[in-house]
C-alpha positions as CSV (number, residue, x, y, z in Angstrom):
1,M,-25.9,24.5,-39.5
2,S,-28.3,27.3,-39.5
3,K,-29.5,29.1,-36.3
4,I,-31.8,31.5,-36.4
5,A,-33.1,33.5,-33.2
6,I,-36.0,35.1,-33.6
7,T,-36.5,38.1,-31.6
8,G,-39.1,41.1,-30.9
9,T,-40.7,43.8,-29.2
10,I,-42.8,42.4,-26.8
11,A,-46.4,42.3,-28.2
12,S,-44.6,41.9,-32.1
13,G,-45.5,38.9,-33.0
14,K,-42.4,36.4,-32.0
15,S,-45.1,33.5,-31.4
16,I,-47.2,34.1,-34.5
17,A,-43.4,34.1,-36.8
18,S,-42.6,30.6,-34.8
19,A,-45.7,29.2,-35.7
20,Y,-45.4,29.6,-39.0
21,I,-42.0,28.7,-39.1
22,R,-43.5,25.9,-37.7
23,S,-46.3,25.1,-39.9
24,K,-43.4,24.6,-43.3
25,G,-42.3,21.4,-41.2
26,Y,-39.7,23.6,-39.6
27,Y,-38.5,23.0,-36.4
28,V,-38.8,25.4,-33.7
29,M,-37.4,25.9,-29.7
30,D,-40.1,28.5,-27.3
31,L,-37.5,29.7,-24.5
32,D,-40.7,31.1,-23.3
33,E,-42.1,27.5,-23.7
34,V,-38.5,26.7,-21.7
35,N,-38.8,29.6,-18.5
36,R,-43.0,28.5,-18.0
37,N,-41.6,24.7,-18.0
38,L,-38.8,25.6,-16.2
39,L,-41.3,27.0,-12.8
40,K,-43.1,24.0,-12.9
41,N,-43.5,22.8,-9.1
42,G,-41.8,20.1,-8.7
43,S,-38.2,20.9,-10.3
44,I,-35.4,22.7,-8.6
45,V,-35.9,26.0,-10.4
46,Y,-39.1,26.5,-8.9
47,E,-38.1,25.9,-5.3
48,T,-34.8,28.5,-6.2
49,V,-37.4,30.9,-7.5
50,K,-39.5,29.8,-3.9
51,E,-36.8,30.5,-1.7
52,H,-34.9,33.8,-3.5
53,F,-39.1,35.1,-4.0
54,P,-41.2,34.7,-1.4
55,D,-43.6,37.2,-1.4
56,A,-44.1,35.7,-5.5
57,F,-46.0,32.5,-4.1
58,D,-49.3,31.5,-2.8
59,E,-49.9,27.8,-2.0
60,E,-48.1,27.6,-5.7
61,L,-46.0,31.0,-7.9
62,N,-48.2,33.4,-8.4
63,K,-47.0,35.1,-11.5
64,K,-48.6,37.7,-11.7
65,K,-47.0,38.5,-8.0
66,L,-43.7,37.6,-9.8
67,A,-44.3,39.6,-12.2
68,A,-45.3,43.3,-10.9
69,I,-42.3,41.9,-8.0
70,I,-39.9,42.0,-11.4
71,F,-41.0,44.7,-13.1
72,S,-40.9,47.2,-10.6
73,D,-37.4,46.5,-9.6
74,S,-34.2,46.2,-11.7
75,E,-31.8,44.7,-9.5
76,R,-34.9,41.9,-8.5
77,K,-35.0,41.4,-12.5
78,K,-31.8,39.9,-12.5
79,E,-32.0,38.4,-9.8
80,L,-34.8,35.9,-11.5
81,E,-32.9,35.8,-14.6
82,D,-29.5,34.7,-12.5
83,I,-31.8,31.5,-11.6
84,L,-33.2,31.6,-14.7
85,H,-31.2,31.9,-18.2
86,P,-28.1,29.7,-17.3
87,T,-30.7,26.3,-16.8
88,I,-32.5,27.5,-19.9
89,K,-29.1,27.9,-22.2
90,E,-27.8,25.0,-21.2
91,I,-31.9,23.2,-22.8
92,M,-31.1,25.0,-26.0
93,L,-28.0,24.2,-26.8
94,S,-27.8,20.8,-26.0
95,E,-30.5,20.3,-29.2
96,M,-29.3,23.0,-31.1
97,D,-27.0,20.2,-33.5
98,K,-30.2,18.3,-34.0
99,H,-31.6,20.0,-36.1
100,D,-30.6,22.0,-39.4
101,P,-32.2,25.1,-39.6
102,F,-31.8,25.8,-35.8
103,F,-34.8,27.7,-34.7
104,C,-35.3,29.4,-31.6
105,E,-37.3,31.5,-30.3
106,V,-35.7,34.0,-27.9
107,P,-38.0,37.7,-26.8
108,L,-35.0,38.5,-24.6
109,L,-32.1,37.7,-26.6
110,F,-29.9,40.5,-27.0
111,E,-30.8,41.2,-22.9
112,S,-29.2,37.7,-22.1
113,G,-26.7,37.6,-24.3
114,F,-27.9,34.4,-26.1
115,D,-27.5,36.0,-29.8
116,R,-23.7,35.1,-29.6
117,F,-25.2,31.7,-30.1
118,F,-27.0,32.3,-33.5
119,D,-25.7,32.8,-37.1
120,E,-28.5,35.0,-38.2
121,S,-30.9,36.8,-36.1
122,W,-34.1,37.6,-37.0
123,L,-36.5,40.7,-35.6
124,I,-40.0,41.6,-35.4
125,V,-40.8,44.4,-34.6
126,C,-44.3,46.8,-34.8
127,D,-44.6,50.7,-33.0
128,E,-45.6,50.2,-29.2
129,E,-48.8,52.3,-29.6
130,T,-49.4,48.6,-31.7
131,S,-47.9,46.7,-28.9
132,I,-50.2,48.5,-25.7
133,E,-53.1,47.4,-27.3
134,R,-51.9,43.9,-28.0
135,L,-51.3,43.7,-24.1
136,V,-54.9,45.0,-23.1
137,E,-56.1,43.1,-25.4
138,K,-54.2,39.9,-23.3
139,G,-55.4,41.4,-20.0
140,Y,-53.8,44.0,-19.5
141,T,-53.9,47.4,-18.2
142,R,-52.3,50.6,-20.2
143,S,-49.7,50.8,-16.4
144,E,-48.5,47.5,-17.3
145,A,-48.2,46.7,-20.3
146,E,-46.0,50.3,-20.4
147,E,-44.5,49.0,-17.2
148,R,-43.1,45.7,-19.5
149,I,-41.9,47.4,-23.1
150,N,-40.3,49.4,-20.6
151,A,-38.5,47.0,-18.7
152,Q,-36.6,45.5,-22.6
153,M,-34.0,46.8,-24.3
154,S,-35.0,49.4,-26.6
155,K,-36.7,48.8,-30.1
156,E,-34.2,50.5,-31.7
157,E,-31.0,49.3,-30.0
158,K,-32.6,45.7,-31.0
159,E,-32.2,46.9,-34.4
160,K,-29.3,48.1,-34.5
161,R,-27.8,44.2,-33.4
162,A,-30.2,42.2,-35.6
163,S,-29.6,40.9,-38.5
164,K,-33.1,40.7,-40.2
165,I,-35.4,42.3,-39.6
166,I,-39.5,41.7,-40.1
167,Y,-42.1,44.6,-39.3
168,N,-45.2,43.2,-38.7
169,K,-47.1,46.8,-39.3
170,S,-49.6,46.8,-42.2
171,T,-51.9,42.9,-42.9
172,F,-50.9,39.3,-41.9
173,A,-50.6,38.4,-45.7
174,D,-47.1,41.1,-45.9
175,F,-46.2,39.6,-42.8
176,I,-46.1,36.1,-43.8
177,S,-44.9,36.9,-47.3
178,E,-41.8,39.1,-45.8
179,I,-40.4,35.4,-42.9
180,D,-41.5,33.6,-46.6
181,K,-38.5,35.9,-48.5
182,L,-36.4,35.1,-45.7
183,L,-37.2,31.6,-45.3
184,K,-36.6,31.0,-48.8
185,G,-32.9,32.8,-48.5
186,L,-31.8,29.6,-46.2
187,C,-32.1,27.6,-49.2
């Protein structure tokens, strides 16, 4: 069984790569989606987050307030990850043996230590200015975008740890071609 993590720098194209791999008929688990589901009102994780981060709640969880807290304080960020990551890991591991190959989009692959569960890691990277531009297009200010980039492991460190690197720096066709080469290598 092949277990492949898709990861990358923020706003590098991980979700586009995952969507493309899905379009080719492969199963791809998205840990951001798992995270979003855990942060829905009514879950045990939601209640735990509410207990630890009451300032991030109005009537419901205010994700912008939570982001402001964790991206300005690395200890609070770790506190949130300590709440979320064990459950995310449990859900991920329960799906792993159901699919071959098993692809999983893991934004914080190396930071979380989840890389130890995979045979390969496919790292999607682009230059920092492109990441900032993409985040600004999504509604973040430039300083918020830079704050998020700086809160992650450096691109250089991720490149040292990755099995395969896919550069998303030229055309969409070139990006897809790189993914196709890796998919052909699985056969």
